[in-house]
C-alpha positions as a Markdown table, in Angstrom:
| # | Residue | x | y | z |
|---|---|---|---|---|
| 1 | Met | 98.6 | 99.4 | 111.5 |
| 2 | Lys | 94.8 | 99.9 | 111.6 |
| 3 | His | 92.5 | 97.1 | 112.0 |
| 4 | Val | 89.9 | 97.5 | 109.4 |
| 5 | Ser | 87.2 | 95.3 | 108.0 |
| 6 | Thr | 87.5 | 95.9 | 104.3 |
| 7 | Val | 90.1 | 97.3 | 101.7 |
| 8 | Ile | 88.6 | 98.2 | 98.4 |
| 9 | Val | 90.8 | 98.6 | 95.6 |
| 10 | Asp | 89.7 | 99.5 | 92.1 |
| 11 | Asn | 92.9 | 98.3 | 90.2 |
| 12 | Gly | 92.8 | 100.5 | 87.2 |
| 13 | Ala | 95.5 | 100.6 | 84.5 |
| 14 | Ser | 96.1 | 104.1 | 84.9 |
| 15 | Thr | 94.9 | 105.1 | 88.7 |
| 16 | Ile | 94.2 | 103.0 | 91.6 |
| 17 | Lys | 91.1 | 104.2 | 93.4 |
| 18 | Cys | 91.1 | 102.8 | 97.1 |
| 19 | Leu | 89.7 | 103.0 | 100.6 |
| 20 | Ala | 89.2 | 101.3 | 103.8 |
| 21 | Val | 86.1 | 100.4 | 105.8 |
| 22 | Ser | 86.3 | 100.2 | 109.4 |
| 23 | Ala | 85.0 | 97.6 | 111.3 |
| 24 | His | 82.0 | 99.8 | 112.3 |
| 25 | Gly | 81.1 | 100.2 | 108.5 |
| 26 | Asp | 82.7 | 103.9 | 108.2 |
| 27 | Pro | 84.4 | 104.3 | 105.0 |
| 28 | Met | 87.8 | 106.2 | 105.2 |
| 29 | Pro | 88.7 | 109.1 | 102.8 |
| 30 | Met | 89.1 | 107.7 | 99.3 |
| 31 | Arg | 92.5 | 108.0 | 97.5 |
| 32 | Ile | 93.4 | 108.1 | 93.8 |
| 33 | Ile | 97.0 | 106.7 | 93.2 |
| 34 | Pro | 98.8 | 106.5 | 89.8 |
| 35 | Asn | 99.1 | 102.9 | 89.0 |
| 36 | Ala | 102.7 | 103.4 | 87.7 |
| 37 | Ile | 106.3 | 103.8 | 88.8 |
| 38 | Ile | 107.5 | 107.1 | 87.6 |
| 39 | Arg | 110.8 | 108.6 | 86.9 |
| 40 | Ser | 111.3 | 112.2 | 86.5 |
| 41 | Lys | 114.3 | 113.4 | 84.6 |
| 42 | Gly | 114.3 | 116.7 | 86.0 |
| 43 | Asp | 113.9 | 115.7 | 89.8 |
| 44 | Lys | 116.2 | 112.7 | 89.2 |
| 45 | Thr | 113.9 | 110.7 | 91.4 |
| 46 | Val | 111.8 | 107.6 | 91.0 |
| 47 | Tyr | 108.2 | 107.4 | 92.5 |
| 48 | Phe | 106.3 | 104.6 | 93.3 |
| 49 | Gly | 102.6 | 105.0 | 92.9 |
| 50 | His | 101.4 | 107.1 | 95.9 |
| 51 | Glu | 104.9 | 109.0 | 96.1 |
| 52 | Phe | 104.2 | 110.9 | 92.9 |
| 53 | Thr | 101.4 | 112.7 | 94.5 |
| 54 | Met | 102.3 | 112.8 | 98.0 |
| 55 | Glu | 105.8 | 113.9 | 97.5 |
| 56 | Arg | 104.7 | 116.5 | 95.0 |
| 57 | Cys | 106.8 | 115.9 | 92.0 |
| 58 | Arg | 108.0 | 119.3 | 90.9 |
| 59 | Asp | 109.1 | 118.6 | 87.3 |
| 60 | Phe | 106.7 | 116.9 | 85.2 |
| 61 | Ala | 108.7 | 117.4 | 82.0 |
| 62 | Ser | 109.8 | 114.0 | 80.3 |
| 63 | Leu | 108.4 | 111.6 | 82.8 |
| 64 | Ser | 109.0 | 107.9 | 82.0 |
| 65 | Tyr | 106.5 | 105.4 | 83.0 |
| 66 | Arg | 106.7 | 101.7 | 84.2 |
| 67 | Leu | 103.0 | 100.5 | 83.9 |
| 68 | Pro | 101.9 | 97.2 | 85.4 |
| 69 | Phe | 99.4 | 97.0 | 82.9 |
| 70 | Glu | 100.0 | 96.3 | 79.1 |
| 71 | Lys | 97.3 | 96.0 | 76.6 |
| 72 | Gly | 94.6 | 96.1 | 79.4 |
| 73 | Tyr | 96.0 | 93.2 | 81.3 |
| 74 | Leu | 98.4 | 93.1 | 84.5 |
| 75 | Val | 101.7 | 91.5 | 83.3 |
| 76 | Asp | 104.3 | 93.3 | 85.4 |
| 77 | Trp | 103.9 | 91.9 | 88.8 |
| 78 | Asp | 107.1 | 93.2 | 90.5 |
| 79 | Ala | 105.9 | 96.8 | 89.6 |
| 80 | Gln | 102.2 | 96.2 | 90.8 |
| 81 | Lys | 103.5 | 94.6 | 94.1 |
| 82 | Ala | 105.7 | 97.9 | 94.7 |
| 83 | Ile | 102.7 | 100.1 | 94.2 |
| 84 | Trp | 100.5 | 97.9 | 96.2 |
| 85 | Asp | 103.0 | 97.8 | 98.9 |
| 86 | Gly | 103.0 | 101.6 | 99.3 |
| 87 | Ile | 99.1 | 101.5 | 99.3 |
| 88 | Phe | 98.7 | 99.2 | 102.4 |
| 89 | Ser | 101.5 | 100.8 | 104.3 |
| 90 | Asp | 101.0 | 103.7 | 106.8 |
| 91 | Lys | 101.7 | 106.3 | 104.1 |
| 92 | Val | 98.3 | 105.6 | 102.3 |
| 93 | Leu | 95.8 | 103.1 | 103.9 |
| 94 | Asn | 97.7 | 102.1 | 106.9 |
| 95 | Val | 95.9 | 98.7 | 107.1 |
| 96 | Asp | 96.9 | 95.3 | 108.4 |
| 97 | Thr | 96.3 | 92.8 | 105.8 |
| 98 | Thr | 96.2 | 89.9 | 108.0 |
| 99 | Glu | 93.2 | 91.2 | 109.6 |
| 100 | Ser | 91.2 | 92.6 | 106.9 |
| 101 | Ser | 89.0 | 91.5 | 103.7 |
| 102 | Leu | 89.9 | 92.6 | 100.2 |
| 103 | Leu | 87.6 | 93.8 | 97.3 |
| 104 | Leu | 89.7 | 93.9 | 94.1 |
| 105 | Thr | 88.7 | 94.8 | 90.4 |
| 106 | Glu | 90.0 | 93.0 | 87.6 |
| 107 | Pro | 89.9 | 93.5 | 83.6 |
| 108 | Tyr | 87.1 | 92.1 | 81.7 |
| 109 | Phe | 87.8 | 88.8 | 80.1 |
| 110 | Asn | 90.9 | 88.5 | 82.5 |
| 111 | Leu | 92.9 | 85.2 | 81.6 |
| 112 | Pro | 92.8 | 82.4 | 84.1 |
| 113 | Asn | 96.5 | 82.2 | 84.7 |
| 114 | Ile | 96.7 | 85.9 | 85.4 |
| 115 | Gln | 93.6 | 85.4 | 87.9 |
| 116 | Glu | 95.5 | 82.7 | 89.6 |
| 117 | Val | 98.5 | 85.0 | 90.1 |
| 118 | Tyr | 95.9 | 87.6 | 91.6 |
| 119 | Asp | 94.9 | 84.9 | 94.2 |
| 120 | Gln | 98.4 | 84.0 | 95.0 |
| 121 | Phe | 99.2 | 87.6 | 95.8 |
| 122 | Val | 96.1 | 88.2 | 97.8 |
| 123 | Phe | 96.4 | 85.1 | 100.0 |
| 124 | Glu | 99.8 | 84.1 | 100.1 |
| 125 | Glu | 101.9 | 87.5 | 99.9 |
| 126 | Tyr | 99.5 | 89.7 | 101.7 |
| 127 | Glu | 97.4 | 87.0 | 103.7 |
| 128 | Phe | 94.1 | 88.7 | 103.6 |
| 129 | Asn | 91.4 | 87.0 | 105.6 |
| 130 | Ser | 88.8 | 86.9 | 102.7 |
| 131 | Tyr | 88.4 | 88.5 | 99.3 |
| 132 | Tyr | 86.4 | 89.2 | 96.2 |
| 133 | Arg | 87.5 | 89.8 | 92.8 |
| 134 | Cys | 85.2 | 91.3 | 90.1 |
| 135 | Thr | 85.0 | 93.5 | 87.1 |
| 136 | Pro | 84.1 | 97.4 | 87.7 |
| 137 | Ala | 80.6 | 97.0 | 85.8 |
| 138 | Ser | 79.7 | 94.4 | 88.5 |
| 139 | Leu | 80.0 | 96.9 | 91.3 |
| 140 | Val | 78.5 | 100.1 | 89.5 |
| 141 | Pro | 74.8 | 99.0 | 89.9 |
| 142 | His | 75.2 | 98.9 | 93.6 |
| 143 | Ala | 76.0 | 102.5 | 93.9 |
| 144 | Gly | 72.6 | 103.9 | 95.4 |
| 145 | Leu | 69.1 | 102.4 | 95.3 |
| 146 | Pro | 68.4 | 99.0 | 93.7 |
| 147 | Pro | 69.4 | 99.1 | 89.7 |
| 148 | Pro | 66.8 | 98.2 | 87.0 |
| 149 | Asp | 67.0 | 94.6 | 86.0 |
| 150 | Cys | 68.1 | 95.5 | 82.5 |
| 151 | Leu | 71.0 | 97.7 | 82.4 |
| 152 | Leu | 73.9 | 98.6 | 79.7 |
| 153 | Leu | 76.9 | 99.9 | 81.1 |
| 154 | Ile | 79.5 | 101.7 | 78.9 |
| 155 | Asp | 82.9 | 101.6 | 80.9 |
| 156 | Ser | 85.4 | 103.7 | 78.8 |
| 157 | Gly | 88.9 | 103.7 | 80.6 |
| 158 | Phe | 92.6 | 103.7 | 80.1 |
| 159 | Ser | 93.2 | 100.9 | 77.6 |
| 160 | Phe | 89.6 | 99.9 | 76.3 |
| 161 | Thr | 86.0 | 101.0 | 76.2 |
| 162 | His | 83.6 | 98.2 | 77.1 |
| 163 | Val | 79.8 | 97.8 | 76.5 |
| 164 | Val | 78.5 | 95.5 | 79.3 |
| 165 | Pro | 74.9 | 94.4 | 79.5 |
| 166 | Leu | 73.6 | 93.2 | 82.9 |
| 167 | Ile | 70.6 | 91.4 | 83.6 |
| 168 | Cys | 69.6 | 91.1 | 87.5 |
| 169 | Gly | 73.2 | 92.3 | 88.2 |
| 170 | Asn | 74.7 | 89.5 | 86.2 |
| 171 | Ile | 77.0 | 90.3 | 83.2 |
| 172 | Val | 75.7 | 88.8 | 80.1 |
| 173 | Trp | 79.3 | 88.0 | 78.5 |
| 174 | Asn | 78.2 | 86.7 | 75.1 |
| 175 | Ala | 76.8 | 90.3 | 74.5 |
| 176 | Val | 79.9 | 92.3 | 75.9 |
| 177 | Lys | 81.7 | 94.4 | 73.3 |
| 178 | Arg | 85.2 | 95.8 | 73.4 |
| 179 | Leu | 86.6 | 98.8 | 71.4 |
| 180 | Asp | 90.2 | 99.1 | 71.6 |
| 181 | Ile | 90.1 | 102.8 | 72.3 |
| 182 | Gly | 90.8 | 104.2 | 75.6 |
| 183 | Gly | 92.4 | 107.3 | 77.2 |
| 184 | Lys | 95.8 | 106.3 | 76.5 |
| 185 | Leu | 95.2 | 106.1 | 72.7 |
| 186 | Leu | 93.6 | 109.3 | 72.7 |
| 187 | Thr | 96.5 | 110.8 | 74.7 |
| 188 | Asn | 99.0 | 109.4 | 72.1 |
| 189 | His | 97.1 | 110.5 | 69.1 |
| 190 | Leu | 97.1 | 114.1 | 70.7 |
| 191 | Lys | 101.0 | 113.7 | 71.2 |
| 192 | Glu | 101.2 | 113.1 | 67.6 |
| 193 | Leu | 99.1 | 115.8 | 66.5 |
| 194 | Val | 100.7 | 118.5 | 68.4 |
| 195 | Ser | 104.2 | 117.3 | 67.8 |
| 196 | Phe | 103.6 | 117.5 | 64.0 |
| 197 | Arg | 101.9 | 120.8 | 64.1 |
| 198 | Gln | 103.6 | 122.8 | 66.8 |
| 199 | Trp | 105.9 | 121.7 | 69.8 |
| 200 | Asn | 107.7 | 118.3 | 70.0 |
| 201 | Met | 105.5 | 116.7 | 72.8 |
| 202 | Met | 106.3 | 113.0 | 72.2 |
| 203 | Asp | 108.1 | 112.6 | 75.5 |
| 204 | Glu | 105.6 | 114.8 | 77.6 |
| 205 | Thr | 102.7 | 112.3 | 78.2 |
| 206 | Tyr | 101.7 | 113.8 | 81.5 |
| 207 | Ile | 101.5 | 117.2 | 80.3 |
| 208 | Val | 99.7 | 116.2 | 76.9 |
| 209 | Asn | 97.2 | 114.1 | 79.3 |
| 210 | Asp | 96.4 | 117.5 | 81.1 |
| 211 | Val | 96.1 | 119.3 | 77.9 |
| 212 | Lys | 93.4 | 116.6 | 76.9 |
| 213 | Glu | 91.6 | 116.8 | 80.0 |
| 214 | Ser | 91.5 | 120.6 | 80.1 |
| 215 | Cys | 90.7 | 121.3 | 76.4 |
| 216 | Cys | 89.3 | 118.6 | 74.4 |
| 217 | Phe | 85.5 | 117.8 | 74.1 |
| 218 | Val | 83.2 | 115.8 | 72.0 |
| 219 | Ser | 81.5 | 117.5 | 69.1 |
| 220 | Asn | 77.8 | 117.1 | 68.4 |
| 221 | Asp | 78.3 | 117.9 | 64.7 |
| 222 | Phe | 82.0 | 117.2 | 63.6 |
| 223 | Arg | 81.7 | 118.4 | 60.1 |
| 224 | Arg | 80.0 | 121.7 | 61.3 |
| 225 | Asp | 82.8 | 122.3 | 63.7 |
| 226 | Leu | 85.6 | 121.2 | 61.5 |
| 227 | Glu | 84.3 | 123.8 | 58.9 |
| 228 | Ala | 84.1 | 126.6 | 61.6 |
| 229 | Cys | 87.9 | 126.1 | 62.5 |
| 230 | Arg | 88.7 | 127.2 | 58.8 |
| 231 | Ser | 87.1 | 130.6 | 59.6 |
| 232 | Ile | 88.8 | 133.3 | 61.3 |
| 233 | Pro | 88.0 | 134.3 | 64.1 |
| 234 | His | 86.1 | 131.3 | 65.6 |
| 235 | Asp | 85.3 | 130.5 | 69.3 |
| 236 | Ile | 86.8 | 126.9 | 69.2 |
| 237 | Val | 90.5 | 127.9 | 69.6 |
| 238 | Arg | 92.0 | 127.7 | 73.0 |
| 239 | Glu | 95.5 | 128.6 | 74.2 |
| 240 | Tyr | 97.2 | 126.3 | 76.7 |
| 241 | Ile | 100.1 | 127.8 | 78.6 |
| 242 | Leu | 102.6 | 125.1 | 79.0 |
| 243 | Pro | 104.1 | 124.4 | 82.6 |
| 244 | Asp | 107.2 | 126.6 | 83.5 |
| 245 | Met | 109.3 | 124.3 | 85.7 |
| 246 | Ser | 111.9 | 126.8 | 86.6 |
| 247 | Lys | 108.9 | 128.8 | 88.3 |
| 248 | Asn | 107.3 | 125.7 | 89.6 |
| 249 | Arg | 104.0 | 126.8 | 87.8 |
| 250 | Ser | 101.7 | 124.3 | 86.4 |
| 251 | Gly | 100.1 | 124.3 | 83.0 |
| 252 | Arg | 96.7 | 126.0 | 82.3 |
| 253 | Ile | 94.3 | 127.4 | 79.8 |
| 254 | Arg | 94.9 | 130.9 | 79.0 |
| 255 | Leu | 92.1 | 133.2 | 80.4 |
| 256 | Pro | 91.0 | 136.5 | 78.4 |
| 257 | Asp | 92.8 | 138.6 | 81.2 |
| 258 | Asp | 95.9 | 136.7 | 81.0 |
| 259 | Ile | 99.2 | 138.7 | 80.0 |
| 260 | Leu | 101.8 | 136.7 | 78.3 |
| 261 | Val | 105.6 | 137.2 | 79.3 |
| 262 | Asp | 108.4 | 136.4 | 77.3 |
| 263 | Ser | 109.0 | 133.0 | 78.8 |
| 264 | Asp | 105.7 | 131.6 | 78.4 |
| 265 | Gln | 105.2 | 128.8 | 75.7 |
| 266 | Val | 101.9 | 128.5 | 74.3 |
| 267 | Leu | 100.1 | 125.5 | 72.9 |
| 268 | Val | 97.4 | 126.5 | 70.4 |
| 269 | Met | 94.6 | 124.0 | 70.5 |
| 270 | Asn | 92.4 | 124.3 | 67.3 |
| 271 | Asn | 90.5 | 121.3 | 65.6 |
| 272 | Glu | 92.6 | 119.1 | 67.9 |
| 273 | Arg | 90.1 | 119.7 | 70.6 |
| 274 | Phe | 87.4 | 117.8 | 69.2 |
| 275 | Ser | 89.1 | 115.5 | 66.4 |
| 276 | Val | 90.9 | 113.7 | 69.0 |
| 277 | Pro | 87.8 | 112.5 | 71.1 |
| 278 | Glu | 86.0 | 111.9 | 67.5 |
| 279 | Ile | 88.0 | 108.6 | 67.4 |
| 280 | Met | 85.6 | 107.0 | 69.7 |
| 281 | Phe | 82.7 | 107.6 | 67.5 |
| 282 | Ser | 84.4 | 106.8 | 64.3 |
| 283 | Pro | 82.2 | 104.1 | 62.1 |
| 284 | Asp | 85.4 | 102.8 | 60.7 |
| 285 | Ile | 86.2 | 101.1 | 64.0 |
| 286 | Ile | 83.5 | 98.5 | 64.2 |
| 287 | Gly | 80.8 | 101.1 | 63.9 |
| 288 | Gly | 82.5 | 103.2 | 66.6 |
| 289 | Leu | 80.8 | 103.3 | 70.1 |
| 290 | Pro | 77.2 | 103.8 | 69.0 |
| 291 | Gly | 77.5 | 100.8 | 66.7 |
| 292 | Ala | 79.1 | 98.6 | 69.6 |
| 293 | Val | 76.0 | 99.5 | 71.7 |
| 294 | Ala | 73.6 | 98.4 | 69.1 |
| 295 | Ala | 75.6 | 95.3 | 68.3 |
| 296 | Ser | 75.6 | 94.5 | 72.2 |
| 297 | Ile | 71.9 | 95.0 | 72.5 |
| 298 | Ser | 71.1 | 92.9 | 69.4 |
| 299 | Leu | 72.5 | 89.8 | 71.0 |
| 300 | Leu | 70.1 | 90.1 | 74.0 |
| 301 | Pro | 66.6 | 88.6 | 74.3 |
| 302 | Glu | 64.4 | 90.4 | 72.0 |
| 303 | Asp | 61.6 | 91.0 | 74.5 |
| 304 | Leu | 64.2 | 92.8 | 76.9 |
| 305 | Gln | 66.0 | 95.0 | 74.2 |
| 306 | Gly | 63.7 | 98.0 | 74.8 |
| 307 | Met | 64.8 | 98.0 | 78.5 |
| 308 | Phe | 68.4 | 98.0 | 77.5 |
| 309 | Trp | 67.9 | 101.0 | 75.2 |
| 310 | Ala | 66.1 | 102.8 | 78.1 |
| 311 | Asn | 68.8 | 102.1 | 80.8 |
| 312 | Ile | 72.2 | 102.9 | 79.6 |
| 313 | Gly | 74.9 | 104.1 | 82.2 |
| 314 | Val | 78.3 | 105.6 | 81.3 |
| 315 | Phe | 81.3 | 105.8 | 83.4 |
| 316 | Gly | 85.1 | 105.9 | 83.2 |
| 317 | Gly | 87.5 | 108.9 | 82.6 |
| 318 | Asn | 86.7 | 109.4 | 79.1 |
| 319 | Thr | 83.1 | 110.0 | 79.7 |
| 320 | Lys | 83.9 | 113.2 | 81.6 |
| 321 | Leu | 84.7 | 114.8 | 78.2 |
| 322 | Pro | 82.1 | 117.7 | 77.8 |
| 323 | Gly | 79.5 | 116.6 | 75.0 |
| 324 | Phe | 80.2 | 113.0 | 75.3 |
| 325 | Arg | 76.7 | 112.1 | 76.7 |
| 326 | Glu | 74.8 | 114.4 | 74.3 |
| 327 | Arg | 76.6 | 113.0 | 71.3 |
| 328 | Leu | 76.2 | 109.3 | 72.1 |
| 329 | Leu | 72.6 | 110.0 | 72.7 |
| 330 | Ser | 71.9 | 111.6 | 69.4 |
| 331 | Glu | 73.7 | 108.6 | 67.4 |
| 332 | Leu | 72.2 | 106.0 | 69.4 |
| 333 | Arg | 68.6 | 107.6 | 68.7 |
| 334 | Ser | 69.3 | 107.1 | 65.1 |
| 335 | Leu | 70.1 | 103.4 | 65.7 |
| 336 | Ala | 67.2 | 102.3 | 68.2 |
| 337 | Pro | 64.0 | 101.3 | 67.1 |
| 338 | Ala | 61.4 | 104.2 | 66.8 |
| 339 | Ser | 59.3 | 102.6 | 69.3 |
| 340 | Asp | 61.9 | 102.4 | 72.0 |
| 341 | Asp | 63.1 | 105.2 | 74.5 |
| 342 | Val | 66.7 | 106.1 | 74.7 |
| 343 | Cys | 68.1 | 107.3 | 78.0 |
| 344 | Ile | 71.5 | 107.7 | 79.1 |
| 345 | Tyr | 72.3 | 107.8 | 82.8 |
| 346 | Glu | 75.8 | 109.3 | 84.2 |
| 347 | Cys | 76.9 | 108.9 | 87.9 |
| 348 | Glu | 78.1 | 111.9 | 90.1 |
| 349 | Asn | 81.7 | 110.9 | 89.5 |
| 350 | Pro | 82.3 | 108.5 | 86.5 |
| 351 | Ile | 85.8 | 107.8 | 87.6 |
| 352 | Thr | 84.9 | 106.5 | 91.1 |
| 353 | Ala | 81.7 | 105.0 | 90.3 |
| 354 | Pro | 82.8 | 101.3 | 90.9 |
| 355 | Leu | 84.3 | 102.4 | 94.3 |
| 356 | Asp | 80.9 | 103.8 | 95.4 |
| 357 | Gly | 79.1 | 100.6 | 94.5 |
| 358 | Ala | 81.8 | 98.5 | 96.3 |
| 359 | Leu | 80.4 | 99.1 | 99.9 |
| 360 | Asn | 77.9 | 96.3 | 99.3 |
| 361 | Phe | 79.1 | 92.9 | 98.4 |
| 362 | Asp | 79.4 | 89.3 | 99.3 |
| 363 | Leu | 80.5 | 86.0 | 98.0 |
| 364 | Leu | 83.8 | 86.2 | 99.8 |
| 365 | Val | 86.3 | 83.4 | 99.6 |
| 366 | Thr | 88.2 | 82.9 | 102.7 |
| 367 | Arg | 91.9 | 82.2 | 103.0 |
| 368 | Glu | 91.0 | 78.8 | 104.4 |
| 369 | Glu | 88.9 | 77.9 | 101.3 |
| 370 | Tyr | 91.8 | 79.0 | 99.1 |
| 371 | Leu | 94.5 | 77.0 | 101.2 |
| 372 | Glu | 92.4 | 74.0 | 100.7 |
| 373 | Gly | 91.2 | 74.1 | 97.2 |
| 374 | Gly | 93.5 | 76.8 | 95.5 |
| 375 | Ser | 92.2 | 78.9 | 92.7 |
| 376 | Asn | 89.5 | 76.0 | 91.8 |
| 377 | Ala | 87.7 | 76.8 | 94.9 |
| 378 | Ile | 87.4 | 80.7 | 93.8 |
| 379 | Arg | 86.0 | 79.4 | 90.4 |
| 380 | Arg | 83.5 | 77.2 | 91.8 |
| 381 | Lys | 82.1 | 80.2 | 94.0 |
| 382 | Trp | 82.1 | 83.1 | 91.4 |
| 383 | Lys | 80.7 | 83.4 | 88.0 |
| 384 | Asp | 83.0 | 84.9 | 85.3 |
| 385 | Trp | 83.1 | 85.2 | 81.4 |
| 386 | Lys | 83.9 | 81.7 | 80.9 |
| 387 | Gly | 80.3 | 80.7 | 81.3 |
| 388 | Pro | 77.9 | 79.3 | 83.9 |
| 389 | Arg | 79.2 | 76.2 | 86.0 |
| 390 | Asp | 77.9 | 72.8 | 85.5 |
| 391 | Gly | 74.1 | 72.7 | 86.5 |
| 392 | Glu | 73.5 | 76.5 | 86.5 |
| 393 | Gln | 71.2 | 78.3 | 84.3 |
| 394 | Asp | 72.6 | 81.1 | 82.2 |
| 395 | Ser | 71.4 | 84.5 | 83.5 |
| 396 | Thr | 70.1 | 85.6 | 80.1 |
| 397 | Gln | 67.3 | 82.9 | 80.4 |
| 398 | Glu | 66.1 | 84.4 | 84.0 |
| 399 | Glu | 62.6 | 85.6 | 84.2 |
| 400 | Ala | 62.4 | 89.3 | 84.0 |
| 401 | Asp | 59.3 | 89.7 | 86.3 |
| 402 | Gly | 58.8 | 92.8 | 88.2 |
| 403 | Val | 61.4 | 94.8 | 86.2 |
| 404 | Arg | 62.7 | 98.0 | 87.8 |
| 405 | Leu | 62.7 | 100.5 | 85.1 |
| 406 | Tyr | 65.4 | 103.1 | 86.0 |
| 407 | Pro | 68.7 | 103.5 | 87.8 |
| 408 | Ser | 69.2 | 105.0 | 91.2 |
| 409 | Ser | 68.6 | 108.8 | 91.8 |
| 410 | Ser | 72.3 | 109.4 | 92.3 |
| 411 | Trp | 72.6 | 109.1 | 88.4 |
| 412 | Ser | 71.6 | 112.2 | 86.2 |
| 413 | Arg | 69.4 | 111.3 | 83.2 |
| 414 | Thr | 69.6 | 112.4 | 79.5 |
| 415 | Thr | 66.8 | 111.1 | 77.3 |
| 416 | Ser | 65.9 | 111.5 | 73.5 |
């Protein structure tokens, strides 16, 4: 076991992003682990988290998943412990938990009784020296140079999409908005579409998810592209060659020079490419994502709203879809006041953004403090969505003097 100073775990509902930091402050290579227990019918093997990628599952057809998270919250602790055991073992991070500190992310609006189980596992099961638990958006502003004092983050992940405003690094919880749209819903919707129109893919979650990530994009003009799909020929259609397990060949987009053989099965992606991501922008769902952003900003102090329009950051797996940022910018421009600039920033890697910002943090709770006061000791030390503690002033009332206008240089900028 390695004696490291800090273990950082971004515990997502789909994947776990983790790394260890040595006592000298040197981060070790980051690992991305499926947060699931996966059973392969073809291999007749059960894979626990890291085993799925490290042991290189050969048959991705009809995989069945046991997910620790359900509807965005951690509910299957037996499955989660089995996955965490593998991460802390010599197969992945190889750390001695009793000699390390832990930074662990949790869902937004996490329930108090679930938070207590988090604390029990960290201090009683794994016996970490100290730990810090927070939401992913709390870490993102720390990835690089000092962030602006007014920042609005869009976290579009596996289960939900959250719009999270921050003032001076503190989340303004009364203005946080949630859309029940995430990568899981998009994948399931694509499964239904292709199963109805072409192949029966209802049991092929892994393959359809790869199709989504390879083929889908966000249309900047949905009606125009939908009309274009009715004309023949058009340049929107793509052909995805399904994986051939007998030849250990993964799925891929068909290239112009690819020659098909009789055994190849082809999935034709037509308007499915952009109609699936369109769900995120549908006004029928509380105004869609642009409407949620506008609703969140409207709940913030009026004299600061212009700075939130000018500092919007996006991260999470869904924001990697081509065209996402351009479509969001065009729709937000029509919702924002004419006198305000609208700028959207995207970090270099939207999936690992919380991990990149997790290297600088404090407010650790030690194991001794937990053993003395239990989870109450943690609640006294950390702020969360349940509101400021007695005697504290709400962060929305803080002075905004000396405001920094733009995020760090590690974020790329798109402006209207």
